N, C-alpha and C positions, 0 to 999 in steps of 0.2 A: 562478731564471732564468726569463725569459719564453720562451714557445715559439719566438719568432723567434730569440732568441739561442741557444737549444738547437739549433735547426735548423741554424744556421750555425757551430756550435762548431769545426768543422774548419778554419775560415777565420781563426783568430785571428791569423795572420801577415799577412793582407791588410789594406791600409790601409782605415780607416773614412772614409767621405765623406758629406756631406750631399746630399740629393736635389735641392737647388736648384743644384748644380753643373752647368755646361754639358757637353755631350758632348765638346767640344774640350778643355776643361780636364781632364776625366776621362781622356781618351786620353793627354794629356800627362803626367798623374800616373802612369798605368800604365807609360808608357815610362820615366820617371825611376825608378820603383820596381822596374822589371823584373818586373812581375806580370801575370797574364792575367785577373785579376778584382779587384773592389773590393767591400767590404761597404757597402751603402746604409743610411743612417740618416735618420730624419725629424728635424723640428725639435726633438724632445725627446731626441735622441740614442739612439733605440730602433732596433735593427736591423730593417729592413723587407725585406731581400733581398740578392741579389747582382746585380752587373752585370758582364758578361764582355767581354773584348776583342773576341771574335767578334761579339757582339751590337752593340756600339758601332760597329765597323767596318762591319757590314752596314747599320746605320742611317745612318751618314755617307755611304755610297755610294748611298743612295736618291735618286731625282731630286727629292724634296720636301724634302730636308735643308737646314737653315739653321744657321749657327753660333750661333744664339740658343736652340736647343732645350736645355731642361734635362732632367736625368735623370728627374725626376718626371713629365715630359710624354711619356715613351716608353710606348708601349702594352705591355701585358703579353704575354708569349709570344714 
């Protein structure tokens, strides 16, 4: 296992998504799947981290938000 997959082993039931997904689509997926986080994957399907409902909601409520923002464009932290 890679360190990233090991780090996120407790999230095996969370949907895996690509980092090129938009924030809006990710929020819609979370609502449909009834989850509060998603596992982010890069173009090689390697886990790169988590994205949470709270983080996406906060980002969507920011004054600079547009519906074209992709998950990989979100700043860390």
